[in-house]
Structure formats: structure tokens, C-alpha cells
MIFI-377910 format. One line per 4 residues: number of its first residue (from 1); their letters; for each residue y, z, x of C-alpha. Coordinates in Angstrom, 3 decimals. Each point is the difference from the previous one (the first is absolute). Example, Ala and Ser with C-alpha at 12.3 -4.5 7.8 and 13.67 -1.06 7.14 Angstrom:
BEGIN
1> as> -4.500:7.800:12.300; 3.440:-0.660:1.370
END
This chain:
BEGIN
1> mefi> 1.456:-32.587:18.752; 3.195:1.926:0.647; 0.372:3.111:2.195; 2.875:2.477:0.116
5> yiav> 0.698:1.223:3.523; 2.165:2.587:1.712; 0.574:-0.581:3.713; 2.333:0.992:2.833
9> dkng> 1.801:-2.568:2.144; 0.756:0.208:3.749; 3.148:2.034:-0.676; -1.885:2.581:-2.056
13> ikrk> 1.450:-1.194:-3.298; -2.377:0.159:-2.935; -0.604:-3.219:-1.949; -1.709:-0.571:-3.320
17> givd> -1.187:-3.289:-1.441; -2.657:-2.117:-1.705; -2.205:-2.550:1.718; -2.647:-2.370:-1.327
21> anse> -3.284:0.235:1.969; -3.769:-0.103:-0.430; -0.668:3.429:1.512; 1.676:3.122:1.334
25> kqvv> -0.871:-1.107:3.553; 2.020:-3.180:-0.438; 2.990:2.090:-1.035; -0.370:2.188:3.118
29> dflk> -0.186:-3.099:2.236; 3.009:-1.526:-1.743; 2.094:3.139:0.520; -0.999:0.441:3.635
33> eggf> 0.893:-3.619:0.753; 3.447:0.661:-1.429; 0.451:3.074:2.181; -0.582:2.538:-2.759
37> tpir> -2.206:3.091:0.093; -1.764:0.416:-3.382; 0.135:3.453:-1.604; -1.545:-0.667:-3.387
41> inkk> -1.531:-3.026:-1.686; -1.069:-0.016:-3.671; -1.291:-2.727:-2.232; 2.581:-0.782:-2.671
45> kqsd> -1.125:1.203:-3.426; -0.082:-2.717:-2.628; 1.932:1.004:-3.132; -2.099:-0.486:-3.087
49> ilsl> -0.560:1.605:-3.375; -2.731:2.243:1.444; 2.620:1.978:1.883; 1.367:1.147:-3.350
53> lpfk> -3.291:1.423:-1.233; -0.501:3.782:0.058; -3.116:-0.053:2.186; 2.164:-1.310:2.852
57> kvkn> 2.059:3.198:0.108; -0.677:2.818:2.438; -2.265:2.586:-1.628; -0.477:3.639:0.896
61> sdiv> -3.476:-0.872:1.311; 1.618:-2.471:2.442; 2.228:2.775:1.354; -2.992:2.360:0.337
65> iftr> -2.007:-2.582:1.982; 3.046:-0.880:2.114; 0.627:3.677:0.854; -3.643:0.780:0.744
69> qlss> -0.452:-3.022:2.276; 3.313:0.625:1.754; -1.119:3.588:0.682; -3.274:-1.216:1.528
73> maqt> 1.801:-2.526:2.204; 2.515:2.617:1.166; -2.924:2.088:1.286; -1.315:-2.921:2.073
77> gltl> 3.230:-0.235:1.999; 1.299:-3.277:-1.445; 3.754:-0.326:-0.249; 1.568:0.083:-3.449
81> iesl> 0.930:-3.695:0.074; -3.510:-0.986:1.148; -1.518:2.070:-2.817; 2.330:-1.506:-2.601
85> niln> -0.747:-3.537:1.179; -3.734:0.647:-0.326; 0.463:1.436:-3.487; 2.147:-2.979:-0.957
89> kqtt> -2.876:-2.348:0.806; -2.589:2.161:-1.771; 1.762:0.505:-3.331; -0.605:-2.546:-2.771
93> ntem> 3.021:1.008:-2.092; 2.817:-2.442:0.783; 2.659:2.466:-1.166; -1.373:2.642:2.356
97> qnvi> -0.019:-2.577:2.807; 3.706:-0.597:-0.607; 0.670:3.737:0.117; -1.911:0.452:3.268
101> sdlv> 1.728:-3.025:1.535; 3.371:1.499:-0.867; -1.065:3.333:1.537; -0.985:-1.774:3.231
105> enis> 3.307:-1.871:0.070; 2.064:3.160:-0.471; -1.950:1.961:2.616; 0.294:-2.919:2.441
109> egrs> 3.769:0.182:-0.454; -0.010:3.621:1.156; -0.210:1.928:-3.248; -2.412:2.893:-0.442
113> fsqa> -3.016:-0.215:-2.291; 1.610:2.294:-2.588; 3.200:-2.077:0.039; -2.044:-3.161:-0.553
117> lenh> -1.808:1.643:-2.923; 3.326:0.867:-1.647; 0.482:-3.724:-0.737; -2.984:0.245:-2.366
121> kdif> 0.665:3.156:-2.004; -1.420:-1.715:-3.062; -3.404:0.040:1.755; 0.129:2.979:2.365
125> sevy> 1.026:3.273:-1.643; 2.573:2.423:1.347; -2.847:2.368:0.898; -1.704:-2.753:1.994
129> isli> 3.165:-0.859:1.941; 0.837:3.665:0.655; -3.472:0.661:1.399; 0.203:-3.015:2.310
133> raae> 3.418:1.223:1.184; -1.504:3.432:0.717; -2.948:-1.619:1.810; 2.363:-1.992:2.230
137> sggl> 1.832:3.130:1.092; -3.170:2.064:0.399; -2.138:-2.617:1.739; -2.949:0.451:-2.369
141> mhki> 0.056:-3.364:-1.711; -3.779:-0.482:-0.429; -0.509:3.520:-1.416; 2.879:-0.326:-2.463
145> larl> -1.214:-3.436:-1.081; -3.523:1.359:-0.545; 1.278:2.892:-2.154; 2.326:-2.373:-1.840
149> adnl> -2.917:-2.335:-0.758; -2.036:2.971:-1.287; 2.899:1.018:-2.245; 0.463:-3.531:-1.357
153> ease> -3.732:-0.302:-0.694; -0.032:3.351:-1.804; 2.989:-1.030:-2.156; -1.550:-3.368:-0.830
157> dlqk> -3.334:1.639:-0.846; 1.768:2.462:-2.298; 1.792:-2.795:-1.862; -3.261:-1.914:-0.404
161> rvkq> -1.824:3.023:-1.436; 2.739:0.690:-2.549; 0.097:-3.675:-1.037; -3.793:-0.126:-0.310
165> alfy> 0.034:3.115:-2.193; 2.517:-1.617:-2.354; -1.435:-3.528:0.129; -2.918:0.532:-2.408
169> ptii> 1.971:1.671:-2.830; 2.815:-2.543:0.384; -2.419:-2.923:-0.429; -1.629:1.675:-3.005
173> iigv> 3.337:0.634:-1.713; 1.117:-3.605:0.614; -3.338:-1.210:-1.406; 0.357:2.138:-3.128
177> igvi> 3.538:-1.263:-0.585; -1.262:-3.581:0.410; -2.866:0.520:-2.480; 2.318:1.597:-2.572
181> aimn> 2.464:-2.906:0.375; -2.779:-2.591:-0.499; -1.302:1.878:-3.046; 3.477:0.122:-1.534
185> ifvi> 0.715:-3.682:0.646; -3.333:-1.699:-0.806; -2.540:2.271:-1.701; 1.817:2.366:-2.359
189> pqls> 2.210:-2.692:-1.682; -3.158:-1.951:-0.938; -1.674:3.094:-1.424; 3.226:0.940:-1.829
193> slyd> -0.051:-3.374:-1.810; -3.651:0.557:-0.898; 0.734:3.454:-1.431; 2.932:-1.377:-2.048
197> nlnv> -2.157:-2.764:-1.515; -2.765:2.427:-0.939; 2.359:2.569:-1.533; -1.735:2.810:1.846
201> elpi> 1.556:3.461:-0.040; 0.736:0.725:3.649; -0.469:3.455:1.525; 2.937:1.648:1.767
205> ttki> -1.315:-0.862:3.490; -0.244:-3.693:-0.864; 3.495:0.024:-1.512; 1.330:1.489:3.224
209> vvgs> -1.710:-2.673:2.114; 1.032:-2.891:-2.275; 3.568:1.311:-0.284; 0.251:0.370:3.787
213> sklf> -1.250:-3.573:0.450; 2.589:-1.378:-2.439; 2.790:1.920:1.696; -1.186:-1.253:3.394
217> lqfw> -0.077:-3.650:-1.136; 3.349:0.229:-1.762; 2.012:1.925:2.544; -1.689:-0.738:3.342
221> pial> 3.056:-1.936:1.339; 2.216:2.989:-0.800; -2.559:2.374:1.541; -0.195:-2.172:3.112
225> vava> 3.795:-0.024:0.372; 0.096:3.766:-0.595; -2.644:0.618:2.668; 1.812:-2.271:2.472
229> aayi> 3.330:1.714:-0.743; -1.590:3.431:0.391; -1.494:-1.054:3.339; 3.348:-1.293:1.289
233> ifaq> 1.817:3.161:-1.140; -2.671:2.178:1.592; 0.137:-2.017:3.250; 3.776:0.471:0.171
237> fkkt> -0.299:3.669:-0.917; -2.475:0.531:2.858; 2.670:-1.132:2.472; 2.572:2.588:-1.084
241> degi> 0.167:3.448:1.614; -0.695:1.715:-3.306; -2.872:-2.370:-0.754; -1.628:0.621:3.381
245> riid> 0.236:3.749:-0.518; -1.471:-0.060:-3.502; -2.837:-2.405:0.836; -0.924:1.837:3.213
249> kinl> -0.028:3.291:-1.899; -2.242:-1.471:-2.727; -2.388:-1.352:2.653; -0.412:3.511:1.391
253> klpi> -0.598:1.503:-3.478; -2.698:-2.449:-1.158; -3.460:1.519:-0.608; -2.355:-0.637:2.968
257> lgsi> 2.140:-2.919:1.233; 2.832:2.439:0.714; -2.273:2.061:2.266; -1.118:-3.155:1.796
261> skls> 3.632:-1.051:0.475; 0.946:3.430:1.425; -2.946:0.101:2.388; 0.611:-3.546:1.248
265> ilde> 3.672:0.855:0.675; -0.883:3.239:1.788; -2.666:-1.788:2.035; 2.474:-2.706:1.059
269> vsrt> 2.757:2.508:0.812; -2.291:2.292:2.028; -1.634:-2.846:1.910; 3.282:-1.761:0.825
273> lsll> 1.731:3.241:1.007; -2.939:0.917:2.253; 0.089:-3.433:1.606; 3.741:0.094:0.714
277> igag> 0.066:3.563:1.339; -3.088:-0.671:2.120; 1.771:-3.019:1.514; 2.885:2.181:1.152
281> tsii> 2.478:-0.681:-2.797; 2.200:2.974:-0.880; -0.908:1.806:-3.219; 3.337:-0.845:-1.628
285> eald> -0.281:-3.714:0.786; -3.682:0.026:-1.014; 0.905:1.508:-3.386; 2.782:-2.560:-0.560
289> itan> -2.418:-2.857:0.701; -2.867:1.533:-1.973; 2.194:0.345:-3.094; -0.054:-3.799:-0.340
293> vagn> -3.806:-0.147:-0.281; -0.261:2.649:-2.736; 0.112:-2.627:-2.755; 1.495:2.480:-2.482
297> ihyk> 3.670:0.934:-0.266; -0.717:3.707:-0.606; -2.175:0.340:3.124; 2.426:-2.143:1.981
301> eavl> 2.879:2.332:-0.847; -2.155:3.047:0.783; -0.828:-1.360:3.461; 3.647:-0.908:0.702
305> qsak> 1.127:3.452:-1.165; -2.601:1.542:2.322; 1.476:-2.014:2.878; 3.470:1.422:-0.719
309> mvek> -1.393:3.531:-0.023; -1.872:-0.519:3.273; 3.222:-1.325:1.507; 1.592:3.371:-0.839
313> gipl> -2.753:1.845:1.884; -2.361:0.821:-2.873; -3.723:-0.395:0.827; -1.721:-3.019:-1.534
317> skaf> -2.462:2.144:-1.967; 2.880:1.967:-1.549; 1.831:-3.233:-0.789; -3.091:-1.328:-1.794
321> enql> -0.375:3.288:-1.881; 3.562:-0.181:-1.330; -0.570:-3.439:-1.558; -2.472:1.305:-2.639
325> ifpd> -1.744:-3.377:-0.061; -2.345:0.401:2.950; -3.323:1.839:-0.539; -0.803:3.337:1.656
329> mmiq> -2.629:-1.670:2.194; 2.650:-2.224:1.575; 2.341:2.936:0.605; -2.741:2.173:1.553
333> mtrv> -1.346:-2.769:2.252; 3.524:-0.811:1.207; 0.581:3.692:0.761; -3.260:0.108:1.998
337> geet> 1.128:-3.081:1.944; 3.330:1.639:0.812; -1.727:3.165:1.241; -2.463:-1.917:2.195
341> gkid> 2.512:-2.621:1.151; -2.167:-2.814:-1.397; 1.724:-1.100:-3.195; -1.305:-3.556:0.345
345> dsle> -3.632:1.189:0.122; 0.501:2.292:-3.006; 1.607:-2.817:-1.987; -2.820:-2.362:0.951
349> rlaq> -2.603:2.497:-1.266; 2.118:0.457:-3.117; -0.011:-3.755:-0.593; -3.792:-0.006:0.318
353> yfqr> -0.180:2.812:-2.579; 2.204:-1.932:-2.425; -2.088:-3.130:0.561; -3.263:1.817:-0.813
357> dldl> 1.570:1.480:-3.123; 1.317:-3.437:-0.931; -3.441:-1.572:0.429; -1.411:2.618:-2.382
361> kikt> 2.757:-0.645:-2.560; -0.561:-3.762:0.128; -3.758:0.466:-0.384; 0.578:2.328:-2.968
365> ltqs> 2.400:-2.499:-1.550; -2.488:-2.840:0.366; -2.873:2.025:-1.452; 2.047:1.343:-2.922
369> lepl> 1.546:-3.355:-0.905; -3.316:-1.792:-0.508; -1.208:2.103:-2.990; 3.547:0.082:-1.436
373> iivf> 0.198:-3.789:0.149; -3.413:-0.338:-1.627; 1.070:2.331:-2.839; 3.300:-1.891:-0.347
377> lgvi> -1.785:-3.351:-0.214; -2.518:1.443:-2.459; 2.769:1.203:-2.315; 1.871:-3.337:0.113
381> vgfl> -3.103:-2.151:-0.486; -1.386:2.335:-2.675; 3.257:-0.058:-1.930; 0.134:-3.803:0.062
385> iisi> -3.630:-0.393:-1.026; 0.309:2.475:-2.885; 3.210:-1.669:-1.169; -1.563:-3.460:0.019
389> itpi> -3.524:0.783:-1.233; 0.796:2.496:-2.796; 1.500:-2.566:-2.468; -2.900:-2.397:0.622
393> ytli> -2.510:2.792:-0.571; 1.834:0.977:-3.216; -0.121:-3.621:-1.186; -3.746:-0.277:0.657
397> naiq> -0.648:3.213:-1.981; 2.096:-1.322:-2.897; -1.984:-3.268:-0.082; -3.320:1.927:-0.043
END
């Protein structure tokens, strides 16, 4: 098997290469015999089709585990490189192994941890990197990592709960669409031929169903192209500034789902802002970074506008109040934090409040959707049954 090594020669010059060996120990012996001091040795990853599959990518759960374990190791007194090497051996995700190996290489070359993380901004968020930078200057790496892991876990848990709440109705709607399509393609055309042969007078509901089936069979290619074209146009529209504004505004106005969207944004903003300020980041910089995690253009602009006002000397609570998009609870809690000198604690308690309210909203959504879905299915199934059975029942009565 092949190993990639990084070593230093007698003159202190760093060398990188590939060597074929049976074990890592053989590589070490080979390098030492040549007068090299090994810095890092990794087994060369074999390129195959599996590396292209989505389960090989770094997930949010991988980052949470990485952060939590790194925090625990920092408390034990291990050096950062020692901790990263241990984590590299423990992780089973090959993509994450590559990331950790690159972090070790950059740190070994004299870069800071935050600078090494900046090479992987597609994996580590700006908030993550900023907190690590603050931890390096403040000397509280294990505490910052622990709070960062808590924040990542809370965000992941929130996303899971929202997805779980929407999973059941989504599956039901897809199932209903599938049943209606099967009925229109296979069942209703057969019954339509039967009705035509028997010269039965069809009720209005049956005419609607039969007519819909004929239209579906005749024009389904056009409908398919129209749906595809609409999807492409919508996807392009979503990327425009105007499209982002309109869609984000609609998301906030939706019944029930709009409230869930607002609460999830406020929870994320409060929690991230608390984390950054607690780590020693200035309020202005914390607001600029937090704006990127809002997930909604209107809240993002409100946070950025608040940062500009704070820069002019206006208190954060007053800046929030002037935006007209933040709730009174957020303004009052921020004001309390300013008066007590503990804005981060007030924002953390605020995030907990939003999370409890969000849990209640999600529970209400789940409980209210179940009877609505049952009624919806009952109406659809009942309409189809009446439309199909009524002509047959009429025919039987005529024969009697």
C-alpha cells in the first residue's frame, strides 16, 4: 500500500512524497534511514466511485462530534496537534479524515488553528472560525469549543424537529398524488370505456373525473414540460435579489409555518450572538457575523442595520427596536443585558425562550396537521368512490 509523508531533512527543509510500504512503521524506518524526520504519515486514499457518493461528505453531525471531542481533549492538556491526530484515527468518514489531516499539516507549518480552518469554509462556518479565533486570543479554547458544540447540537436538533414535523404531511401528499395518477392512468380509462358501452347517463362528479383523466392522458407530456419549465423559472427567480426578497417574505407570512420560521431565525440569531459576545467578540463584529446565519434576507438586513447603528453609539436594544422586525421580548431582554453588563447571558436565556416557544409551535403543527390530513384524504377518496360507484349503482337500479 502507498503512504503519503511529510518530513524534514537535515537542513530543516520540508519534503513531501509517496512511498510504498506494508505499514506506517516501515515508512518511519525508511525516512529515518534517509536522514529525514517524519512529521506526518497518512495512508493514500484510493480513488473510487464511493468517494462521489453523498454519504462520504462531511455532515453537520461530524462537525458536532469533532468539536465536542476536541473540547474534551483540550481539557486533558493534550496539544492541538496530538488531539487532531487522535481524532483523525477515530473518525470513519474519509472526507473528514482528509480535512483533519490538512488542519494538522497547516498547524505544523506554523499557522494558527483559525487560519487552518479558513481553508475549509465550506465545512466550518464563519461563526465557527470567528469563535476559534476569539478562543486563541483569550486562552479559553476548551470552554469555547464546549459552547460551540452545544450551539451546533441545538441548531441540528432544531432542524431535525422541523423536518420531522413536515415529513408526515409531505409523505401523505406525495402518496395522494401517486394514487390519483394511478387512478387516472389505469383505472378511470377502463371504467370510462365501460360507461360508454353501457350508455349510462353519468353524474356531474363522474364527468369531472373522466374528463380530468382524458385531459391527463392526452396532455401529460405538455403538463410535464410545463411543470419542468415552471421549476426552472422558479429556481432562477429564487437566485435573484427580488426573488429572494419575495420568497423570504412569503415564508414569514405563511400560516403556522411562518411563525415557526420566525422563531427558528430568532433562536439562531440570539444563540449565535450570545456565543460570539460571550467569547469576547465585539458587538459590531458579532452582529456582522450573525447576520449570515439568519437565513432570511429581511432579518439579515435588520441585523446589519443594527450593527451600523451600534457603530454610531446607539445601544443594541434601541437598534433592535428601530428595526420593527424584532419582537418586544428580544428588545427588553437585550436592554436588561445592557443594564446588567451581561448581554450574552440575556441573549442565551432569550434563545431558550424562543426554543421553548418553537417546540410548542411544532407540537401544535404536528397535532393539527393529522386531523386535517385525515379530512383531506377522506374528501379525496370519498369523491373518487362516489364518482366511480354512482353510475354502476344507477345501472343496477335500471336493470332491476
